[in-house]
C-alpha positions, 0 to 999 in steps of 0.5 A: 350865411352861405358866404360865411360858410364858404369863407370859414371853410376856406380859412380852415382849409388854408390854416390846415395846409399851413399848419401841416406843412413847413414851407422852406424856400429853396432859391435855386435858379432852375426852379425859380426859372420854372416858376417864372415861366409858369407865371409868365404863361399864366399872365398871358392866358389869365389862368393857372391850371392845377398842374401849374399851381402844384409846380409853384407850391412845390417850388416854394415848399422845396419838396413834393406835396402831401395828400392834404395839400393836393386835396386842398389844391383840387378844392381851392385851386381856382381861387388860389390861381386867380389870386396868384394871377392878380398879385403877379399882374399887380407886381408887374404893373407897378411902375415904381414906389412912392417917395417918402419926401412927397408923402411928407410934403403932402402931409405938411401942405394938405394933411388936414384933408388927408391927401397923403393917405390917398397918395400912399394908397389908403383910400378909405382912411383918406376919405375919413380924414377929409370928413374929419379934417384930419381928426381936427389936426391930431391925426395929421400930426400923428401921420406927420411923425409916422412919415418922418420916422418911416412907420407910415409906409405905402400900402403895397410895400416900402418907399422907393425914395426915403428921407 
């Protein structure tokens, strides 16, 4: 029950922030460099201070923060900072995207056991496909069509190489 209350409070606060502020990105070089330097410093020490978080959000928004947004940062700053660090590290650690051709070949050759789902990053769906033998072939056929049309993409983005 405690987790439900915290999650609900977090979602309401996030919804409140997003509904009360229009985020208009202004991509100017000096501000972009500021955010990049803040993220690099945060990656190095593994923490984002509330001041750094404020800089990042102000840069994305393109204007100064409202009182509501400042309160939300003080309440949820640690969680937002941790999420920013995790996403920043994940983007930096990606060594390249996935190939649509490899996904297609995996689906054709061993699609019945869902290896292509593991390759694309959908681990749980891969496990379910193993247990159901690709939905007795139906799920594999649907995945094959979705890979060919480009509808089934890797979990974290687009294909690096396409058909």
